[in-house]
C-alpha positions as CSV (number, residue, x, y, z in Angstrom):
1,M,20.9,-1.5,-4.5
2,N,17.2,-0.9,-4.4
3,G,14.9,-3.8,-5.4
4,E,17.4,-6.6,-5.2
5,G,16.6,-10.1,-3.9
6,P,13.5,-12.3,-4.1
7,A,10.1,-10.8,-4.6
8,V,8.0,-10.0,-1.5
9,A,4.9,-10.2,-3.7
10,E,4.5,-11.2,-7.3
11,L,2.0,-12.0,-10.0
12,A,2.9,-14.8,-12.4
13,G,0.6,-14.9,-15.4
14,A,-2.2,-13.7,-13.1
15,S,-5.5,-12.7,-14.6
16,K,-8.9,-11.7,-13.2
17,V,-12.3,-12.1,-14.8
18,F,-15.5,-10.9,-13.1
19,G,-18.8,-12.6,-14.1
20,K,-19.4,-15.5,-16.4
21,G,-20.5,-16.1,-20.0
22,E,-21.8,-13.1,-21.9
23,L,-21.5,-11.0,-18.7
24,A,-17.8,-11.8,-18.1
25,V,-15.5,-8.7,-17.9
26,T,-11.8,-9.2,-18.0
27,A,-10.3,-6.7,-15.5
28,L,-6.8,-8.1,-15.9
29,H,-5.2,-10.1,-18.7
30,P,-2.4,-12.5,-17.8
31,S,0.2,-10.3,-16.2
32,D,3.6,-10.5,-14.4
33,I,4.9,-8.1,-11.8
34,A,7.2,-8.4,-8.9
35,L,7.7,-6.1,-5.8
36,R,11.0,-6.3,-4.0
37,R,12.4,-5.0,-0.8
38,G,13.9,-1.5,-0.8
39,E,11.9,-0.2,-3.8
40,L,8.9,1.9,-4.5
41,V,7.0,0.8,-7.6
42,L,4.5,3.2,-9.2
43,I,1.7,1.5,-11.1
44,E,0.1,4.1,-13.4
45,G,-2.6,4.3,-15.9
46,P,-6.1,5.8,-16.5
47,S,-9.2,4.8,-14.6
48,G,-10.3,1.3,-15.5
49,S,-6.8,0.2,-16.7
50,G,-6.6,-2.6,-14.1
51,K,-4.3,-0.8,-11.5
52,T,-6.5,-1.5,-8.5
53,T,-7.1,-5.1,-9.6
54,V,-3.3,-5.7,-9.6
55,L,-3.1,-4.1,-6.1
56,S,-6.0,-6.2,-4.8
57,L,-4.4,-9.4,-6.2
58,L,-1.0,-8.6,-4.6
59,G,-2.8,-7.8,-1.4
60,C,-4.7,-11.1,-1.3
61,V,-8.0,-9.2,-1.4
62,L,-9.0,-10.8,-4.7
63,T,-8.1,-14.3,-6.0
64,P,-6.9,-14.7,-9.6
65,T,-9.0,-16.3,-12.2
66,G,-5.8,-17.7,-13.7
67,G,-2.1,-17.7,-12.9
68,T,-0.4,-17.4,-9.6
69,V,0.0,-14.9,-6.8
70,R,2.9,-15.3,-4.4
71,V,3.5,-13.4,-1.2
72,L,6.8,-14.0,0.7
73,G,7.5,-16.8,-1.7
74,R,4.2,-18.6,-0.9
75,D,1.6,-19.4,-3.5
76,V,-1.5,-18.0,-1.8
77,G,-4.0,-19.9,-4.1
78,P,-4.4,-22.9,-1.8
79,L,-4.8,-20.7,1.4
80,S,-8.2,-20.7,3.2
81,S,-10.0,-17.4,3.9
82,R,-8.8,-17.5,7.5
83,E,-5.2,-18.0,6.4
84,L,-5.4,-15.2,3.9
85,A,-6.8,-12.9,6.5
86,A,-3.9,-13.8,8.8
87,L,-1.4,-13.2,6.0
88,R,-2.9,-9.7,5.3
89,L,-2.9,-8.8,8.9
90,A,0.7,-9.8,9.6
91,S,2.5,-9.0,6.4
92,I,0.5,-6.5,4.3
93,G,-0.3,-2.9,5.0
94,F,-2.9,-1.0,3.0
95,V,-3.2,2.8,2.4
96,F,-6.2,4.3,0.6
97,Q,-7.2,7.5,-1.0
98,E,-10.0,8.3,1.4
99,F,-8.0,7.5,4.5
100,N,-10.8,5.1,5.9
101,L,-10.3,6.3,9.5
102,V,-13.0,5.6,12.0
103,E,-14.5,9.0,12.8
104,P,-15.4,8.5,16.5
105,L,-12.0,7.2,17.4
106,P,-8.9,9.3,18.2
107,A,-5.7,8.9,16.1
108,E,-4.1,6.4,18.5
109,E,-7.2,4.2,18.5
110,N,-7.4,4.3,14.7
111,V,-3.8,3.2,14.5
112,A,-4.2,0.5,17.1
113,Y,-7.2,-1.1,15.4
114,P,-5.3,-3.7,13.4
115,L,-3.6,-4.8,16.6
116,L,-7.0,-5.2,18.3
117,L,-8.0,-7.5,15.4
118,G,-4.8,-9.4,16.0
119,G,-5.6,-10.0,19.7
120,V,-3.0,-7.6,21.2
121,G,-3.8,-6.3,24.7
122,R,-5.0,-2.7,25.0
123,R,-1.9,-1.4,26.8
124,E,0.5,-2.9,24.4
125,R,-1.5,-1.9,21.3
126,L,-1.7,1.7,22.4
127,R,2.0,1.7,23.1
128,M,2.7,0.5,19.6
129,A,0.2,2.9,18.1
130,R,1.8,5.9,19.9
131,G,5.2,4.8,18.7
132,A,4.0,4.6,15.1
133,L,2.4,8.1,15.3
134,E,5.4,9.6,17.0
135,R,7.6,8.3,14.3
136,L,5.5,9.9,11.6
137,G,5.6,13.3,13.4
138,L,2.1,13.0,15.0
139,G,3.1,12.5,18.6
140,D,1.1,15.6,19.5
141,R,-2.0,14.4,17.7
142,L,-2.6,11.1,19.6
143,G,-6.0,12.1,21.0
144,N,-7.2,14.1,18.0
145,L,-10.3,12.8,16.2
146,P,-10.0,12.6,12.4
147,R,-12.2,15.7,11.9
148,A,-9.5,17.8,13.8
149,L,-6.7,16.7,11.4
150,S,-5.6,18.1,8.1
151,G,-5.7,15.9,5.0
152,G,-2.0,15.2,5.2
153,Q,-2.2,14.4,8.8
154,K,-5.1,12.0,8.2
155,Q,-3.0,10.2,5.5
156,R,-0.1,9.9,7.9
157,V,-2.4,8.4,10.5
158,A,-3.5,5.9,7.9
159,I,0.1,5.1,7.0
160,A,0.9,4.6,10.7
161,R,-2.1,2.2,10.9
162,A,-0.8,0.3,7.9
163,L,2.7,0.0,9.5
164,V,1.8,-0.8,13.1
165,T,1.8,-4.6,12.6
166,G,5.3,-4.4,10.9
167,P,4.3,-5.5,7.4
168,E,6.9,-6.3,4.7
169,L,4.6,-5.2,1.9
170,L,2.9,-1.8,1.7
171,L,0.1,-1.3,-0.9
172,C,-1.1,2.2,-1.6
173,D,-4.2,3.0,-3.8
174,E,-4.1,6.7,-4.9
175,P,-2.7,7.8,-1.5
176,T,-2.2,11.4,-2.7
177,A,-5.3,12.0,-4.7
178,A,-7.2,13.8,-1.9
179,L,-4.2,15.9,-0.8
180,D,-2.8,19.3,-1.8
181,H,0.5,19.4,-3.5
182,A,2.7,20.0,-0.4
183,S,0.9,17.2,1.6
184,A,1.3,14.9,-1.4
185,E,5.0,15.5,-1.5
186,Q,5.3,14.8,2.2
187,V,3.4,11.6,1.9
188,M,5.4,10.3,-1.0
189,D,8.7,11.2,0.7
190,L,7.5,9.2,3.7
191,L,6.6,6.2,1.5
192,L,9.9,6.3,-0.2
193,G,11.7,6.4,3.1
194,L,9.7,3.3,4.2
195,A,10.8,1.5,1.1
196,R,14.4,2.4,1.7
197,E,14.1,0.7,5.1
198,G,13.6,-2.6,3.4
199,R,9.9,-2.8,2.7
200,A,8.3,-3.4,-0.7
201,V,6.0,-0.5,-1.5
202,A,3.6,-0.2,-4.4
203,V,1.7,3.0,-5.2
204,V,-1.2,3.0,-7.7
205,S,-1.9,6.4,-9.3
206,H,-2.8,8.1,-12.5
207,D,-0.5,11.1,-11.5
208,L,2.8,10.8,-13.4
209,R,4.3,13.5,-11.1
210,L,4.8,10.6,-8.6
211,T,7.5,9.2,-11.0
212,A,9.9,11.4,-9.0
213,W,9.5,9.1,-6.0
214,A,9.4,5.8,-8.0
215,D,12.3,3.3,-8.6
216,R,10.2,1.7,-11.3
217,V,7.1,2.7,-13.2
218,V,4.7,0.1,-14.5
219,S,2.2,1.4,-17.1
220,M,-1.2,-0.2,-17.6
221,M,-4.0,0.2,-20.2
222,D,-7.2,-1.8,-20.7
223,G,-6.3,-4.5,-18.2
224,R,-2.8,-5.1,-19.5
225,I,0.7,-4.1,-18.4
226,T,1.9,-2.1,-21.4
227,G,5.4,-1.2,-20.3
228,E,8.0,-0.7,-17.5
229,R,10.7,1.9,-17.1
230,P,13.0,3.3,-14.4
231,G,11.6,6.0,-12.2
232,E,13.3,9.1,-11.0
233,A,13.6,8.3,-7.2
234,P,16.7,9.6,-5.4
235,S,18.7,7.1,-3.3
236,A,17.1,8.7,-0.2
237,P,14.1,10.9,0.4
238,T,14.6,14.6,-0.3
239,H,11.7,16.2,1.6
240,Q,11.1,16.1,5.3
241,G,7.4,15.2,5.3
242,A,7.3,12.9,8.3
243,T,7.7,15.7,10.8
244,G,5.9,18.5,9.1
């Protein structure tokens, strides 16, 4: 069954306040959420509801003001900046709305970049990058610069980059917002397939159409989790976006 077993990442009473005193802004009130292997969780709500703050806490980009963040069963609070960076590199993949590809680099070099940061040799990192791109149906786009790719292809390159280190947790911030409807369906089908392989996948979006790919839907408003309900995801992806 999807989403069984211990959480890959979780917030336990976690909150986030920016600023101090009269200038303090509460981005997230004490909240609980757990991401488990095999499931895709949609975190939805309007702009400013706290969705990206939740994602940033789960991804160890922000530290909580209160409560606890655990990744792979480990309380990340006591970790140093170096330890957090190593955890993100090894265990967490990030996918963004704007792709964040390096324009002067071809697709394979973009995908290989996290491996460069991890100290992997050039020949091996390019081999791994090519494998990731081929798996996502982009084996014929290895040498293409980002400007020569469609929006859907750029997002698949970004997903390949997020996956190349073999992370157990995949965090996606509005991954379909810059895509047309067909490309968005392909990307969501791909993300659901990656969840079904045993990863924990979270997608932040204000687009409730993505409920069709979610196992669970977590709703947010004004820095609070206001509800949770089952999604409409099939047991396996229904579209064939990875090779389109």
